[in-house]
PAZAPA-4460 file (N, C-alpha, C; in steps of 0.05 Angstrom, whole numbers, plus 32768, in hexadecimal, padded with zeros to 4 digits):
% residues 104
    n_x    n_y    n_z   ca_x   ca_y   ca_z    c_x    c_y    c_z   seq   type   mol
   78B9   841D   7E98   78BC   843C   7E8E   78A9   844C   7E97     1      M     A
   78AB   845E   7EA7   788C   846E   7E9F   7888   847E   7E8B     2      S     A
   7871   847E   7E84   7860   848E   7E6C   786E   8484   7E59     3      G     A
   7874   848F   7E41   7881   8486   7E24   789E   8493   7E24     4      N     A
   78AE   849A   7E38   78C3   849D   7E3D   78DA   8484   7E29     5      K     A
   78E5   8488   7E14   78F8   847C   7E0C   78E9   8464   7DFA     6      G     A
   78CB   8463   7DFB   78C0   8451   7DED   78C7   8456   7DCE     7      V     A
   78C7   8445   7DBC   78C4   844A   7DA2   78B3   844B   7D94     8      P     A
   78B1   8464   7D7F   7894   8477   7D7B   7887   845D   7D68     9      K     A
   7892   8449   7D5B   788A   8435   7D4C   787F   842A   7D59    10      T     A
   7885   841C   7D78   787C   8403   7D89   785E   841F   7D98    11      Y     A
   7860   8430   7D96   784B   8446   7DA1   7835   8443   7D8E    12      Q     A
   7832   8447   7D76   782D   8445   7D5E   781C   8427   7D5A    13      E     A
   782A   841B   7D58   7820   83F8   7D5F   780A   83F6   7D6E    14      F     A
   7811   83FD   7D87   77FB   83FB   7D9E   77E4   840E   7D98    15      K     A
   77EA   8422   7D8B   77CF   8433   7D86   77B8   8420   7D78    16      V     A
   77C6   8414   7D5D   77BC   840A   7D47   77B5   83EF   7D4B    17      R     A
   77BC   83E0   7D5C   77B7   83CA   7D68   77B5   83CA   7D82    18      F     A
   77A3   83D3   7D91   779B   83D1   7DB2   7794   83B6   7DBA    19      P     A
   778C   83A8   7DB2   7785   838A   7DBE   779F   8378   7DC1    20      K     A
   77B2   8384   7DA4   77CB   8375   7DAA   77DA   8382   7DC4    21      L     A
   77DC   839B   7DC1   77E8   83A7   7DD8   77DC   8398   7DF3    22      A     A
   77C5   8399   7DF7   77B6   838E   7E0D   77C1   8373   7E11    23      E     A
   77CA   8364   7E06   77CC   8345   7E03   77EB   8344   7E08    24      A     A
   77FA   8358   7E01   781C   8357   7E05   781C   835E   7E20    25      W     A
   780A   8380   7E27   7811   837F   7E46   780C   836D   7E59    26      D     A
   77F5   8362   7E5A   77F2   8347   7E66   7804   8332   7E6D    27      L     A
   7810   832E   7E4F   7822   8314   7E53   7842   8325   7E66    28      T     A
   7840   8335   7E5B   785B   8347   7E6D   784F   8346   7E87    29      R     A
   783F   8349   7E95   7835   834C   7EAB   783D   833D   7EB6    30      E     A
   782F   8321   7EAE   782E   82FF   7EB4   7849   82FE   7EBA    31      A     A
   785F   8301   7EA6   7881   82F8   7EA6   7890   8304   7EC3    32      S     A
   7886   831C   7EC6   7891   8324   7EDE   7887   8316   7EFA    33      L     A
   7871   830A   7EFF   7877   82F5   7F18   7886   82E1   7F1A    34      S     A
   7891   82E3   7F2C   78A8   82D0   7F32   78BD   82D6   7F44    35      G     A
   78CA   82CF   7F4D   78E8   82D0   7F61   78F8   82E1   7F56    36      P     A
   78FB   82E7   7F3B   7910   82F7   7F32   790A   8314   7F39    37      L     A
   792B   8321   7F42   7927   833C   7F49   7922   834A   7F30    38      D     A
   791D   8365   7F2D   791E   8373   7F0C   7932   8376   7EFD    39      E     A
   7947   8373   7F0D   7968   8379   7EF9   796C   835E   7EEB    40      K     A
   7964   8349   7F04   796E   832B   7EFA   795A   8330   7EDB    41      T     A
   793F   8330   7EDF   792C   8333   7ED2   7935   833E   7EAF    42      Q     A
   793F   8351   7EB3   793F   8362   7EA2   795B   835D   7E92    43      L     A
   7970   834D   7EA6   798B   8343   7E94   7982   832F   7E87    44      L     A
   7968   831F   7E95   7963   8301   7E84   7954   8305   7E6A    45      V     A
   7948   8320   7E69   793D   8327   7E50   794A   8332   7E3E    46      K     A
   7966   8342   7E42   797C   8341   7E3B   7986   832E   7E29    47      L     A
   798F   8315   7E3C   7999   82FF   7E2C   7981   82F0   7E1B    48      G     A
   7971   82F1   7E20   7959   82E7   7E0E   7962   82F2   7DF2    49      V     A
   795C   830B   7DF2   7961   8323   7DDB   7976   831A   7DD2    50      S     A
   798E   831A   7DD7   79A4   8316   7DCB   799B   82F6   7DB9    51      I     A
   799B   82E4   7DC8   799A   82CC   7DC4   7988   82BF   7DA8    52      G     A
   7979   82D8   7DAC   7958   82D2   7D99   7964   82E3   7D7E    53      A     A
   797F   82F2   7D83   7989   8305   7D6C   7977   831C   7D5F    54      M     A
   7969   832A   7D77   7958   833C   7D6A   7960   8358   7D77    55      R     A
   7962   8366   7D5F   7973   837C   7D69   7965   8397   7D77    56      E     A
   7949   8397   7D73   7939   83AC   7D7E   7935   83A1   7DA0    57      G     A
   7935   8389   7DA3   792D   8381   7DBB   7940   8381   7DC5    58      A     A
   795C   8382   7DC0   797A   8386   7DD3   7974   83A1   7DCE    59      V     A
   7975   83B0   7DC3   7972   83D2   7DC3   7963   83D5   7DD9    60      H     A
   7946   83C7   7DDA   7930   83CB   7DF3   793F   83C6   7E07    61      S     A
   7947   83AE   7E0A   7951   839C   7E23   796B   83AB   7E2F    62      A     A
   797D   83C2   7E1A   7993   83CC   7E27   7985   83E3   7E36    63      V     A
   7975   83F2   7E2A   7965   840C   7E34   795A   8408   7E4E    64      R     A
   794E   83F4   7E51   793B   83EE   7E74   794B   83EB   7E7F    65      K     A
   7966   83D2   7E77   7978   83CB   7E90   798F   83E3   7E97    66      A     A
   798F   83F6   7E7F   799E   8410   7E8F   7988   8421   7E9F    67      L     A
   7970   8423   7E9E   795F   8436   7EA4   7962   842A   7EC5    68      Q     A
   7962   840D   7ECA   7956   8405   7EE2   7976   8403   7EF6    69      A     A
   798C   8410   7EE4   79A6   8409   7EF2   79BE   83FB   7EEB    70      G     A
   79B0   83EB   7EE2   79C1   83CF   7ED1   79DA   83E3   7EC6    71      I     A
   79F5   83DC   7ED2   7A0B   83F0   7EBF   7A1B   83DC   7EA9    72      D     A
   7A24   83EF   7E9D   7A2A   83E6   7E7B   7A43   83CA   7E7F    73      A     A
   7A55   83CA   7E97   7A5C   83B1   7E95   7A49   8393   7E96    74      P     A
   7A32   8399   7EA5   7A23   837E   7EA8   7A16   837E   7E90    75      A     A
   7A11   8398   7E7F   7A07   838A   7E67   7A1C   837F   7E56    76      I     A
   7A32   8389   7E4E   7A3F   8381   7E45   7A4B   8367   7E4E    77      E     A
   7A4C   8357   7E61   7A4F   833A   7E6F   7A3A   8330   7E57    78      Q     A
   7A24   8333   7E59   7A0B   832D   7E51   7A12   8325   7E35    79      A     A
   7A1D   8332   7E28   7A25   832C   7E06   7A47   8314   7E0E    80      V     A
   7A51   831F   7E1E   7A63   830D   7E21   7A5F   82EE   7E28    81      A     A
   7A4F   82E9   7E3F   7A42   82CD   7E40   7A2F   82C4   7E2D    82      L     A
   7A21   82CB   7E19   7A1C   82C5   7DFD   7A2F   82BA   7DEB    83      A     A
   7A43   82BB   7DEB   7A59   82C2   7DD4   7A5C   829E   7DCE    84      A     A
   7A5D   8289   7DE1   7A5D   8274   7DDB   7A49   8261   7DD5    85      S     A
   7A32   8272   7DD4   7A17   8262   7DC9   7A15   8271   7DAB    86      T     A
   7A12   8289   7DAA   7A16   8297   7D97   7A29   8298   7D7A    87      L     A
   7A41   8291   7D89   7A57   829A   7D70   7A63   82B4   7D6D    88      G     A
   7A76   82B3   7D61   7A83   82D2   7D5E   7A78   82E5   7D54    89      F     A
   7A70   82DD   7D35   7A67   82F4   7D21   7A4A   82F8   7D2B    90      P     A
   7A33   82E9   7D42   7A19   82F5   7D51   7A1F   8309   7D63    91      S     A
   7A3A   82FF   7D72   7A45   830A   7D8C   7A48   8325   7D85    92      T     A
   7A56   832B   7D6E   7A5D   8347   7D68   7A46   8354   7D5D    93      V     A
   7A39   8347   7D53   7A19   8356   7D49   7A0D   835C   7D60    94      A     A
   7A05   8349   7D70   79FE   8356   7D86   7A0A   8370   7D95    95      V     A
   7A27   8366   7D97   7A38   837D   7DA1   7A34   8399   7D9A    96      W     A
   7A2E   83A1   7D7F   7A2A   83B7   7D75   7A0E   83C1   7D79    97      T     A
   79FD   83B1   7D7E   79E0   83BD   7D8A   79D4   83BE   7D9F    98      W     A
   79EE   83B5   7DB5   79F7   83BF   7DD0   79FE   83DA   7DCF    99      V     A
   7A11   83E4   7DC3   7A24   83F4   7DBD   7A13   8413   7DB4   100      R     A
   7A01   8404   7DA0   79E8   8415   7D9A   79DD   8426   7DB2   101      D     A
   79D5   841B   7DC2   79CE   842C   7DDD   79DF   842F   7DF1   102      V     A
   79F4   8421   7DF6   7A03   8426   7E03   7A0F   8445   7E01   103      L     A
   7A17   844F   7DE2   7A25   846A   7DE6   7A1B   847E   7DEA   104      K     A
***
């Protein structure tokens, strides 16, 4: 994302309050981008990990970033459907609501 557009205010405030943690986080993120996966695949993997970890904020963030990268809603929705057999129905419905928060 360019600048702070779409970045939650709380995240921005955290980075200002803890600049060393923010720097370490940025380095970790940069290092994880090295490899053969293209950007859209990386974003869908991040979405899948966020779904599997049941992290609402991370799911919101992953969906926002996926949309900004041109990944369409059906592909994002398929990521939720793929998780169903592992997460179970109640967890998948919960994740579905988080995805819908952003897709609306």
